[in-house]
Biotite code that builds the C-alpha atoms (Angstrom):
import biotite.structure as struc

atoms = struc.array([
    struc.Atom([10.543, -36.252, 17.170], chain_id="A", res_id=1, res_name="UNK", atom_name="CA", element="C"),
    struc.Atom([7.918, -33.950, 18.731], chain_id="A", res_id=2, res_name="UNK", atom_name="CA", element="C"),
    struc.Atom([8.057, -30.858, 17.393], chain_id="A", res_id=3, res_name="UNK", atom_name="CA", element="C"),
    struc.Atom([9.208, -27.702, 19.958], chain_id="A", res_id=4, res_name="UNK", atom_name="CA", element="C"),
    struc.Atom([9.416, -24.366, 19.410], chain_id="A", res_id=5, res_name="UNK", atom_name="CA", element="C"),
    struc.Atom([13.024, -24.528, 18.740], chain_id="A", res_id=6, res_name="UNK", atom_name="CA", element="C"),
    struc.Atom([13.337, -26.633, 15.733], chain_id="A", res_id=7, res_name="UNK", atom_name="CA", element="C"),
    struc.Atom([9.800, -24.787, 14.732], chain_id="A", res_id=8, res_name="UNK", atom_name="CA", element="C"),
    struc.Atom([11.898, -21.946, 14.665], chain_id="A", res_id=9, res_name="UNK", atom_name="CA", element="C"),
    struc.Atom([14.858, -23.306, 13.133], chain_id="A", res_id=10, res_name="UNK", atom_name="CA", element="C"),
    struc.Atom([12.642, -24.906, 10.268], chain_id="A", res_id=11, res_name="UNK", atom_name="CA", element="C"),
    struc.Atom([11.366, -21.354, 9.582], chain_id="A", res_id=12, res_name="UNK", atom_name="CA", element="C"),
    struc.Atom([14.629, -20.110, 9.623], chain_id="A", res_id=13, res_name="UNK", atom_name="CA", element="C"),
    struc.Atom([16.136, -21.913, 7.165], chain_id="A", res_id=14, res_name="UNK", atom_name="CA", element="C"),
    struc.Atom([12.886, -21.640, 5.389], chain_id="A", res_id=15, res_name="UNK", atom_name="CA", element="C"),
    struc.Atom([13.517, -17.736, 5.605], chain_id="A", res_id=16, res_name="UNK", atom_name="CA", element="C"),
    struc.Atom([17.408, -17.736, 4.624], chain_id="A", res_id=17, res_name="UNK", atom_name="CA", element="C"),
    struc.Atom([16.513, -20.118, 1.323], chain_id="A", res_id=18, res_name="UNK", atom_name="CA", element="C"),
    struc.Atom([13.166, -17.844, 0.345], chain_id="A", res_id=19, res_name="UNK", atom_name="CA", element="C"),
    struc.Atom([13.068, -14.613, 1.143], chain_id="A", res_id=20, res_name="UNK", atom_name="CA", element="C"),
    struc.Atom([15.941, -12.967, 2.881], chain_id="A", res_id=21, res_name="UNK", atom_name="CA", element="C"),
    struc.Atom([18.832, -14.199, 0.499], chain_id="A", res_id=22, res_name="UNK", atom_name="CA", element="C"),
    struc.Atom([20.556, -15.998, 3.098], chain_id="A", res_id=23, res_name="UNK", atom_name="CA", element="C"),
    struc.Atom([20.389, -13.267, 5.862], chain_id="A", res_id=24, res_name="UNK", atom_name="CA", element="C"),
    struc.Atom([19.409, -15.114, 8.841], chain_id="A", res_id=25, res_name="UNK", atom_name="CA", element="C"),
    struc.Atom([16.485, -12.478, 11.571], chain_id="A", res_id=26, res_name="UNK", atom_name="CA", element="C"),
    struc.Atom([16.248, -12.184, 15.191], chain_id="A", res_id=27, res_name="UNK", atom_name="CA", element="C"),
    struc.Atom([13.349, -14.806, 16.395], chain_id="A", res_id=28, res_name="UNK", atom_name="CA", element="C"),
    struc.Atom([11.195, -11.378, 17.511], chain_id="A", res_id=29, res_name="UNK", atom_name="CA", element="C"),
    struc.Atom([12.328, -9.224, 14.252], chain_id="A", res_id=30, res_name="UNK", atom_name="CA", element="C"),
    struc.Atom([8.845, -7.671, 12.897], chain_id="A", res_id=31, res_name="UNK", atom_name="CA", element="C"),
    struc.Atom([8.701, -9.774, 9.642], chain_id="A", res_id=32, res_name="UNK", atom_name="CA", element="C"),
    struc.Atom([5.204, -8.335, 8.592], chain_id="A", res_id=33, res_name="UNK", atom_name="CA", element="C"),
    struc.Atom([5.835, -4.785, 9.976], chain_id="A", res_id=34, res_name="UNK", atom_name="CA", element="C"),
    struc.Atom([9.352, -4.449, 8.356], chain_id="A", res_id=35, res_name="UNK", atom_name="CA", element="C"),
    struc.Atom([8.196, -5.874, 4.640], chain_id="A", res_id=36, res_name="UNK", atom_name="CA", element="C"),
    struc.Atom([10.106, -8.990, 5.695], chain_id="A", res_id=37, res_name="UNK", atom_name="CA", element="C"),
    struc.Atom([7.363, -11.585, 4.201], chain_id="A", res_id=38, res_name="UNK", atom_name="CA", element="C"),
    struc.Atom([5.072, -10.289, 1.572], chain_id="A", res_id=39, res_name="UNK", atom_name="CA", element="C"),
    struc.Atom([1.366, -11.775, 1.499], chain_id="A", res_id=40, res_name="UNK", atom_name="CA", element="C"),
    struc.Atom([2.330, -14.088, -1.339], chain_id="A", res_id=41, res_name="UNK", atom_name="CA", element="C"),
    struc.Atom([5.424, -15.286, 0.943], chain_id="A", res_id=42, res_name="UNK", atom_name="CA", element="C"),
    struc.Atom([3.213, -15.964, 4.171], chain_id="A", res_id=43, res_name="UNK", atom_name="CA", element="C"),
    struc.Atom([1.068, -18.154, 2.043], chain_id="A", res_id=44, res_name="UNK", atom_name="CA", element="C"),
    struc.Atom([4.433, -19.774, 0.700], chain_id="A", res_id=45, res_name="UNK", atom_name="CA", element="C"),
    struc.Atom([5.602, -19.979, 4.310], chain_id="A", res_id=46, res_name="UNK", atom_name="CA", element="C"),
    struc.Atom([2.293, -21.620, 5.248], chain_id="A", res_id=47, res_name="UNK", atom_name="CA", element="C"),
    struc.Atom([1.840, -24.366, 2.712], chain_id="A", res_id=48, res_name="UNK", atom_name="CA", element="C"),
    struc.Atom([5.373, -24.999, 3.963], chain_id="A", res_id=49, res_name="UNK", atom_name="CA", element="C"),
    struc.Atom([4.585, -25.325, 7.205], chain_id="A", res_id=50, res_name="UNK", atom_name="CA", element="C"),
    struc.Atom([1.413, -27.688, 6.311], chain_id="A", res_id=51, res_name="UNK", atom_name="CA", element="C"),
    struc.Atom([3.483, -29.830, 4.690], chain_id="A", res_id=52, res_name="UNK", atom_name="CA", element="C"),
    struc.Atom([6.421, -30.045, 6.986], chain_id="A", res_id=53, res_name="UNK", atom_name="CA", element="C"),
    struc.Atom([5.199, -30.593, 10.153], chain_id="A", res_id=54, res_name="UNK", atom_name="CA", element="C"),
    struc.Atom([1.423, -32.226, 9.193], chain_id="A", res_id=55, res_name="UNK", atom_name="CA", element="C"),
    struc.Atom([-0.352, -29.127, 10.145], chain_id="A", res_id=56, res_name="UNK", atom_name="CA", element="C"),
    struc.Atom([-3.298, -27.127, 8.940], chain_id="A", res_id=57, res_name="UNK", atom_name="CA", element="C"),
    struc.Atom([-3.545, -22.850, 9.012], chain_id="A", res_id=58, res_name="UNK", atom_name="CA", element="C"),
    struc.Atom([-7.084, -21.780, 9.348], chain_id="A", res_id=59, res_name="UNK", atom_name="CA", element="C"),
    struc.Atom([-7.966, -18.667, 7.601], chain_id="A", res_id=60, res_name="UNK", atom_name="CA", element="C"),
    struc.Atom([-8.273, -16.742, 10.980], chain_id="A", res_id=61, res_name="UNK", atom_name="CA", element="C"),
    struc.Atom([-5.132, -17.619, 11.920], chain_id="A", res_id=62, res_name="UNK", atom_name="CA", element="C"),
    struc.Atom([-3.786, -15.754, 8.871], chain_id="A", res_id=63, res_name="UNK", atom_name="CA", element="C"),
    struc.Atom([-2.721, -12.821, 10.853], chain_id="A", res_id=64, res_name="UNK", atom_name="CA", element="C"),
    struc.Atom([0.067, -10.513, 12.142], chain_id="A", res_id=65, res_name="UNK", atom_name="CA", element="C"),
    struc.Atom([-0.191, -12.550, 16.039], chain_id="A", res_id=66, res_name="UNK", atom_name="CA", element="C"),
    struc.Atom([0.685, -15.430, 14.386], chain_id="A", res_id=67, res_name="UNK", atom_name="CA", element="C"),
    struc.Atom([3.187, -14.633, 11.568], chain_id="A", res_id=68, res_name="UNK", atom_name="CA", element="C"),
    struc.Atom([4.740, -11.240, 12.492], chain_id="A", res_id=69, res_name="UNK", atom_name="CA", element="C"),
    struc.Atom([7.997, -13.211, 14.050], chain_id="A", res_id=70, res_name="UNK", atom_name="CA", element="C"),
    struc.Atom([9.942, -16.374, 13.683], chain_id="A", res_id=71, res_name="UNK", atom_name="CA", element="C"),
    struc.Atom([8.430, -16.747, 17.272], chain_id="A", res_id=72, res_name="UNK", atom_name="CA", element="C"),
    struc.Atom([5.231, -15.987, 16.844], chain_id="A", res_id=73, res_name="UNK", atom_name="CA", element="C"),
    struc.Atom([5.061, -18.473, 13.918], chain_id="A", res_id=74, res_name="UNK", atom_name="CA", element="C"),
    struc.Atom([7.349, -21.326, 15.825], chain_id="A", res_id=75, res_name="UNK", atom_name="CA", element="C"),
    struc.Atom([4.760, -20.928, 18.079], chain_id="A", res_id=76, res_name="UNK", atom_name="CA", element="C"),
    struc.Atom([2.144, -21.400, 16.369], chain_id="A", res_id=77, res_name="UNK", atom_name="CA", element="C"),
    struc.Atom([2.962, -24.269, 14.627], chain_id="A", res_id=78, res_name="UNK", atom_name="CA", element="C"),
    struc.Atom([3.949, -25.754, 18.139], chain_id="A", res_id=79, res_name="UNK", atom_name="CA", element="C"),
    struc.Atom([0.585, -25.057, 19.653], chain_id="A", res_id=80, res_name="UNK", atom_name="CA", element="C"),
    struc.Atom([-0.993, -27.045, 16.186], chain_id="A", res_id=81, res_name="UNK", atom_name="CA", element="C"),
    struc.Atom([1.334, -30.295, 16.890], chain_id="A", res_id=82, res_name="UNK", atom_name="CA", element="C"),
    struc.Atom([0.906, -30.560, 20.722], chain_id="A", res_id=83, res_name="UNK", atom_name="CA", element="C"),
])
């Protein structure tokens, strides 16, 4: 199955609700880093999940708020790496 921003966003949402937010969903455009939802350690754990789940590699220079600032941004990054 091709990776789309929609199914990447769903996978990120599922990971966040299971590992970070205690079951609470966040809006796709909610600022995750700015609002303290994702810590640096959780971001590394999320990257590990994304790399395993989507068979991608996230480069060190991609670890920034532009790529990890929201569910939508993360999904866009994943989709761009799988196209």
